[in-house]
C-alpha positions as CSV (number, residue, x, y, z in Angstrom):
1,M,-17.6,44.9,-5.8
2,T,-20.5,44.2,-8.2
3,R,-18.7,46.2,-10.9
4,Q,-15.4,44.3,-10.3
5,L,-17.2,40.9,-10.5
6,L,-19.1,41.8,-13.8
7,P,-16.3,40.4,-16.0
8,L,-16.4,37.1,-14.0
9,W,-20.2,36.7,-14.5
10,L,-19.8,37.5,-18.2
11,A,-17.2,34.8,-18.5
12,V,-19.5,32.4,-16.7
13,L,-22.4,33.3,-19.1
14,A,-20.1,32.7,-22.1
15,C,-19.5,29.2,-20.8
16,L,-23.2,28.2,-20.4
17,P,-24.2,27.8,-24.1
18,G,-21.2,25.4,-24.6
19,L,-22.3,23.4,-21.5
20,F,-25.8,23.3,-22.9
21,L,-24.5,22.1,-26.2
22,N,-22.9,19.1,-24.5
23,L,-25.4,18.2,-21.8
24,A,-28.4,18.5,-24.1
25,G,-26.8,16.9,-27.1
26,A,-27.9,19.7,-29.3
27,H,-26.7,19.8,-32.9
28,F,-26.0,23.0,-34.8
29,S,-24.2,23.9,-38.1
30,P,-20.4,23.5,-38.0
31,P,-19.8,27.3,-37.8
32,A,-22.3,27.7,-35.0
33,T,-20.9,24.8,-33.1
34,A,-17.3,26.1,-33.4
35,A,-18.5,29.6,-32.3
36,I,-20.4,28.4,-29.3
37,A,-17.7,26.0,-28.1
38,G,-15.0,28.6,-28.8
39,A,-16.9,31.2,-26.8
40,A,-17.1,28.7,-23.9
41,I,-13.4,28.0,-24.1
42,L,-12.7,31.7,-24.1
43,G,-14.8,32.4,-21.1
44,A,-13.3,29.4,-19.2
45,S,-9.8,30.7,-20.0
46,F,-10.5,34.0,-18.3
47,L,-11.8,32.2,-15.2
48,L,-8.6,30.2,-15.2
49,L,-6.4,33.3,-15.4
50,W,-8.2,35.0,-12.5
51,A,-8.0,31.9,-10.4
52,C,-4.2,31.7,-11.2
53,D,-3.8,35.4,-10.2
54,V,-5.4,34.7,-6.8
55,A,-3.2,31.6,-6.4
56,Q,-0.1,33.8,-6.5
57,A,-0.9,34.8,-2.9
58,D,0.0,31.3,-1.7
59,I,2.9,30.2,-4.0
60,P,6.1,31.8,-5.2
61,Q,5.6,34.4,-8.0
62,A,7.9,32.6,-10.4
63,L,6.1,29.3,-9.8
64,A,2.8,31.2,-10.1
65,L,3.8,32.5,-13.5
66,A,4.7,29.0,-14.6
67,V,1.4,27.7,-13.3
68,V,-0.5,30.6,-14.8
69,A,1.1,29.9,-18.2
70,L,0.4,26.2,-17.9
71,I,-3.2,26.5,-17.0
72,A,-3.9,29.5,-19.2
73,V,-3.0,27.4,-22.2
74,L,-5.2,24.5,-21.1
75,P,-7.5,25.2,-24.0
76,E,-4.6,24.8,-26.4
77,Y,-3.7,21.5,-24.7
78,A,-7.3,20.2,-24.8
79,V,-7.6,20.9,-28.6
80,D,-4.2,19.5,-29.4
81,M,-4.6,16.4,-27.3
82,Y,-8.0,15.8,-28.9
83,F,-6.5,15.8,-32.3
84,T,-3.7,13.5,-31.1
85,W,-6.1,11.1,-29.5
86,M,-8.2,10.9,-32.6
87,A,-5.0,10.3,-34.7
88,G,-4.3,7.2,-32.6
89,Q,-7.9,6.0,-33.0
90,H,-8.0,6.6,-36.8
91,P,-4.7,5.7,-38.4
92,G,-4.0,7.2,-41.7
93,S,-6.4,10.2,-41.1
94,D,-5.5,13.9,-41.1
95,Y,-5.8,14.1,-37.3
96,A,-2.0,13.7,-36.8
97,H,-1.4,16.5,-39.2
98,F,-3.9,18.7,-37.3
99,A,-2.2,18.0,-34.0
100,I,1.2,19.1,-35.4
101,A,-0.5,22.1,-37.1
102,N,-2.1,23.3,-33.9
103,M,1.1,22.9,-31.8
104,T,3.4,24.7,-34.3
105,G,0.9,27.4,-34.9
106,A,0.4,28.1,-31.2
107,N,4.2,28.3,-30.6
108,R,4.9,30.5,-33.5
109,L,2.0,32.9,-32.7
110,L,3.4,33.4,-29.2
111,I,6.8,34.5,-30.3
112,G,6.1,36.1,-33.7
113,V,3.0,38.1,-32.7
114,A,2.4,38.2,-28.9
115,W,5.9,39.0,-27.9
116,A,6.3,41.6,-30.6
117,V,3.0,43.3,-29.6
118,I,4.1,43.5,-26.0
119,V,7.4,45.2,-26.9
120,F,5.7,47.6,-29.3
121,L,3.1,48.6,-26.6
122,A,5.9,49.0,-24.0
123,W,7.9,51.2,-26.3
124,W,4.9,53.3,-27.2
125,R,4.2,53.9,-23.5
126,T,7.8,54.3,-22.1
127,R,10.1,54.5,-25.2
128,T,12.3,51.8,-23.6
129,P,12.8,48.1,-24.4
130,V,11.2,45.4,-22.3
131,L,13.5,44.2,-19.5
132,L,13.2,40.9,-17.8
133,D,14.3,40.2,-14.2
134,Q,17.5,38.3,-13.6
135,D,15.4,35.3,-12.4
136,R,13.9,35.0,-15.9
137,R,17.3,33.7,-17.1
138,T,16.0,30.3,-16.0
139,E,13.1,30.4,-18.4
140,V,15.4,31.5,-21.3
141,L,17.9,28.7,-20.4
142,F,15.3,26.0,-20.5
143,L,13.7,27.3,-23.6
144,G,17.1,27.1,-25.2
145,L,17.7,23.5,-24.0
146,A,14.2,22.4,-25.2
147,T,14.9,24.1,-28.6
148,L,18.3,22.4,-29.0
149,Y,16.6,19.0,-28.4
150,A,13.6,19.9,-30.7
151,L,16.0,20.6,-33.5
152,A,17.0,17.0,-33.5
153,I,13.5,15.7,-33.9
154,P,13.0,16.7,-37.6
155,I,16.7,15.7,-38.3
156,K,16.1,12.2,-37.1
157,G,12.6,12.2,-38.6
158,S,10.3,11.1,-35.8
159,L,8.6,12.4,-32.6
160,A,8.7,9.3,-30.4
161,W,7.8,8.6,-26.7
162,Y,11.4,9.1,-25.5
163,D,11.4,12.6,-27.1
164,G,8.4,13.4,-25.1
165,A,10.0,12.0,-21.9
166,V,13.0,14.3,-22.4
167,L,10.9,17.4,-23.0
168,I,8.6,16.8,-20.0
169,A,11.7,16.1,-17.8
170,L,13.1,19.5,-18.8
171,Y,9.9,21.2,-17.8
172,G,9.9,19.3,-14.5
173,W,13.5,20.5,-13.8
174,Y,12.4,24.0,-14.5
175,I,9.4,23.8,-12.2
176,R,11.7,22.5,-9.4
177,I,14.0,25.5,-9.7
178,A,11.0,28.0,-9.9
179,S,9.4,26.5,-6.8
180,A,12.5,27.2,-4.8
181,R,12.1,31.0,-5.1
182,P,10.5,33.0,-2.4
183,C,7.0,34.4,-2.4
184,Q,6.5,38.0,-3.5
185,E,3.6,40.5,-3.2
186,C,1.4,40.6,-6.2
187,E,-1.1,43.2,-7.3
188,L,-4.6,42.0,-8.1
189,E,-7.3,43.8,-10.1
190,G,-10.9,43.1,-11.1
191,P,-12.4,39.7,-10.1
192,A,-9.0,38.5,-8.8
193,E,-8.9,41.4,-6.4
194,V,-12.3,40.6,-5.0
195,L,-11.4,36.9,-4.5
196,G,-8.0,37.9,-3.1
197,R,-9.6,39.8,-0.2
198,L,-11.6,36.7,0.9
199,P,-10.4,34.8,4.1
200,R,-7.7,32.2,3.2
201,D,-10.0,29.2,3.4
202,K,-12.8,30.8,1.4
203,R,-10.3,32.1,-1.1
204,R,-8.8,28.7,-1.7
205,I,-12.2,27.1,-2.1
206,A,-13.3,29.7,-4.6
207,T,-10.1,29.3,-6.5
208,L,-10.5,25.5,-6.6
209,V,-14.1,25.8,-7.8
210,M,-13.0,28.1,-10.6
211,F,-10.2,25.8,-11.6
212,L,-12.5,22.7,-11.7
213,F,-15.4,24.5,-13.5
214,S,-13.2,26.0,-16.1
215,A,-11.3,22.8,-16.7
216,G,-14.6,20.9,-17.1
217,V,-15.9,23.5,-19.6
218,I,-12.7,23.4,-21.6
219,V,-12.5,19.6,-21.8
220,A,-16.2,19.3,-22.6
221,N,-15.9,21.8,-25.5
222,A,-12.6,20.6,-27.0
223,E,-14.2,18.1,-29.3
224,P,-17.1,20.2,-30.7
225,F,-14.7,23.2,-31.2
226,S,-12.1,21.1,-33.0
227,E,-14.6,19.1,-35.1
228,G,-16.6,22.3,-35.8
229,L,-13.5,24.1,-37.0
230,V,-12.5,21.3,-39.4
231,A,-16.1,20.9,-40.7
232,T,-16.3,24.7,-41.2
233,G,-13.2,24.6,-43.4
234,R,-14.7,21.8,-45.5
235,Q,-18.1,23.5,-45.8
236,F,-16.6,26.8,-47.0
237,A,-13.7,25.2,-49.0
238,I,-11.1,26.7,-46.6
239,N,-7.9,24.8,-45.9
240,E,-8.5,22.9,-42.7
241,F,-4.8,22.7,-41.9
242,L,-4.6,26.5,-41.8
243,L,-7.7,26.9,-39.7
244,V,-6.4,24.5,-37.1
245,Q,-2.9,26.0,-37.2
246,W,-3.9,29.7,-36.8
247,L,-7.5,30.2,-35.8
248,A,-7.7,27.6,-33.1
249,P,-4.6,28.9,-31.2
250,I,-5.9,32.5,-31.5
251,A,-9.1,31.5,-29.8
252,S,-7.5,29.4,-27.1
253,E,-4.7,31.9,-26.2
254,A,-6.6,35.2,-26.5
255,P,-7.2,35.6,-22.7
256,E,-3.6,35.2,-21.8
257,F,-2.6,37.7,-24.5
258,I,-5.2,40.2,-23.4
259,V,-4.0,39.9,-19.8
260,A,-0.4,40.4,-21.0
261,I,-1.5,43.6,-22.8
262,M,-3.1,44.9,-19.7
263,F,0.1,44.3,-17.7
264,T,2.0,46.2,-20.4
265,L,-0.4,49.2,-20.4
266,R,0.1,49.4,-16.6
267,G,3.8,49.7,-17.1
268,M,4.6,46.1,-16.3
269,G,6.0,45.0,-19.7
270,G,8.6,42.8,-18.0
271,V,5.9,40.8,-16.2
272,A,3.8,40.6,-19.4
273,L,6.7,39.2,-21.4
274,A,7.7,36.9,-18.6
275,S,4.2,35.3,-18.5
276,L,4.3,34.8,-22.3
277,L,7.8,33.4,-22.0
278,S,6.6,30.9,-19.5
279,A,3.7,30.0,-21.9
280,K,6.1,29.4,-24.7
281,L,8.3,27.3,-22.5
282,N,5.5,25.0,-21.3
283,Q,4.1,24.6,-24.8
284,W,7.5,23.9,-26.2
285,T,8.1,21.2,-23.6
286,L,4.9,19.8,-22.1
287,L,2.6,20.3,-25.2
288,V,5.1,18.8,-27.6
289,G,6.2,16.2,-25.1
290,M,2.6,14.9,-24.4
291,I,1.8,14.4,-28.1
292,P,3.7,11.1,-28.6
293,G,2.5,9.8,-25.2
294,V,-1.2,10.5,-25.9
295,Y,-0.8,9.0,-29.4
296,G,0.8,5.9,-28.0
297,V,-2.0,5.4,-25.4
298,S,-4.7,6.0,-28.0
299,S,-3.2,3.7,-30.6
300,G,-2.4,1.0,-28.1
301,S,1.4,0.9,-28.8
302,F,4.4,3.1,-28.2
303,A,6.4,1.2,-30.9
304,E,5.4,3.6,-33.6
305,P,5.8,7.4,-33.3
306,I,3.0,9.7,-34.4
307,P,3.1,9.8,-38.2
308,M,4.6,13.0,-39.7
309,D,5.4,13.5,-43.3
310,H,8.0,15.9,-44.8
311,F,5.7,18.9,-44.6
312,Q,5.1,18.4,-40.8
313,M,8.8,17.9,-40.2
314,N,9.4,21.3,-42.0
315,E,6.8,22.9,-39.8
316,L,8.5,21.6,-36.7
317,L,11.9,22.6,-37.9
318,L,10.6,26.1,-38.6
319,T,9.1,26.4,-35.2
320,A,12.4,25.3,-33.6
321,A,14.4,27.8,-35.7
322,Q,12.1,30.6,-34.5
323,S,12.6,29.5,-30.9
324,L,16.4,29.5,-31.4
325,L,16.4,33.1,-32.6
326,A,14.1,34.1,-29.7
327,V,16.6,32.6,-27.2
328,G,19.4,34.6,-28.8
329,L,17.4,37.8,-28.6
330,L,16.5,37.2,-25.0
331,A,19.9,36.1,-23.8
332,S,20.5,39.7,-22.7
333,L,17.2,39.6,-20.7
334,R,15.8,42.5,-22.8
335,L,13.8,42.7,-26.0
336,S,14.0,45.8,-28.1
337,V,11.8,47.2,-30.8
338,R,14.4,46.1,-33.3
339,G,14.4,42.5,-32.1
340,A,10.6,42.4,-31.9
341,S,10.3,43.8,-35.4
342,L,12.6,41.1,-36.7
343,L,10.4,38.4,-35.0
344,L,7.3,39.9,-36.5
345,L,8.8,40.4,-40.0
346,L,10.0,36.8,-40.1
347,F,6.6,35.5,-38.8
348,A,4.8,37.5,-41.5
349,A,7.1,36.0,-44.1
350,Q,6.5,32.4,-43.1
351,F,2.7,33.1,-42.6
352,L,2.2,34.7,-46.0
353,A,4.6,32.5,-48.1
354,P,2.3,29.5,-48.6
355,L,-0.6,31.8,-49.5
356,I,1.1,33.6,-52.4
357,P,-0.6,32.5,-55.7
358,Q,1.7,30.3,-57.8
359,G,1.0,32.6,-60.8
360,W,2.8,35.5,-58.9
361,L,5.7,33.3,-58.1
362,D,6.1,32.2,-61.7
363,L,6.9,35.8,-62.5
364,L,10.1,35.6,-60.5
365,P,13.4,35.0,-62.3
366,V,13.9,31.8,-60.2
367,R,11.4,29.0,-60.3
368,T,10.0,28.5,-56.8
369,T,6.8,27.6,-54.8
370,G,5.2,29.1,-51.7
371,Q,6.3,26.1,-49.7
372,E,9.9,26.5,-50.8
373,L,9.8,30.2,-49.7
374,H,8.3,28.9,-46.4
375,V,11.4,26.7,-45.9
376,L,13.7,29.6,-46.7
377,T,12.3,31.4,-43.6
378,T,13.7,28.6,-41.5
379,A,17.2,29.4,-42.9
380,A,16.6,33.1,-42.3
381,Y,15.9,32.4,-38.6
382,V,19.0,30.3,-38.2
383,M,21.1,32.9,-40.1
384,C,19.9,35.7,-37.8
385,F,20.7,33.6,-34.8
386,C,24.2,33.0,-36.1
387,M,24.7,36.8,-36.6
388,L,23.9,37.3,-33.0
389,L,26.6,35.0,-31.8
390,P,29.5,37.5,-31.9
391,T,27.7,40.0,-29.7
392,R,25.5,37.7,-27.6
393,G,27.7,34.7,-27.2
394,R,28.9,35.5,-23.7
395,Q,25.3,36.3,-22.6
396,M,24.1,33.0,-24.0
397,L,26.8,31.2,-22.0
398,A,25.7,33.2,-18.9
399,L,22.3,31.6,-19.2
400,R,23.8,28.5,-17.5
401,H,23.4,30.4,-14.2
402,G,19.7,30.0,-14.7
403,A,20.0,26.4,-13.5
404,K,20.1,27.8,-9.9
405,A,17.2,29.2,-8.0
């Protein structure tokens, strides 16, 4: 039992310096602050995941996956909502851009990297594609609905409170369907297994304590982590937008990704991909949907949407285009190495395009910029989706059956 609980105590120890940073009001350099707060968020994320695993004993597995995905990305929510709140408090600042950067980066990392890695590991272990249960059609359906609505946001040029209401309502509809499914047996390992063997009342109390402690750590460290990250970029002349878009989501979503890898290595690639699919769904609905609401409360008015320029709209459109292709690939409830390779290749293209030195681009026969290449990736996602329609059209229509439990 002591050996099984060792990861839990290590996670708690990782949280303590971050708590000290807040309670004592200590001041460190921006890189040290970001590292300490990031480690605390990482440790708290593992505690949340173990607590969610234990909670599966008392709620339906499909609902548990949704709850796990929701709570596991609480660090992502905390960071993004901090940037959004500060955007409302400081009109005209870069905080609004940081909020959009963090949200789009988190969503694109999930599909472009996490999904692909799971499929590659599953193929390496079994030489077969990753298959999803028929029940997962519900997640794919609602991801598709949210994506279709999200495509309209950059077209109309604003992310307003009513957009948030629609996206949150979609997630609420999904949760209602998931909660109607029956409970299933779940396998627990490590700290979750120890907690799962406790009597029901003690198990529930321990789970609740872990939830509250972890949530407190994450909320307390969201500000120092976010501000430390931005200040680190300024200190070392690194683009703050890129740090917020890519480094922050990597830190906040690492535990969930690690757990998904562990599922895959145990031959449960379908469960791993299902958990990451749920994470993508709640980030693409709740996370995006909460941004205009939090901004409206912070600024004191819902009359004006969160400010986004042409660059942020392109980022949102690119993220929606990636989600569209993902829905097309998952319409058959399987993701092959070929499909995962396509997602990873297109992600690499959009990730590297803005980083290509202009001097190299000037050597091309056609005059272009890294940002223009970035936009071309959006078109590539849409074109690939359209190429799937002749072979996957019926399967996409069959997703409508996911509206039933």
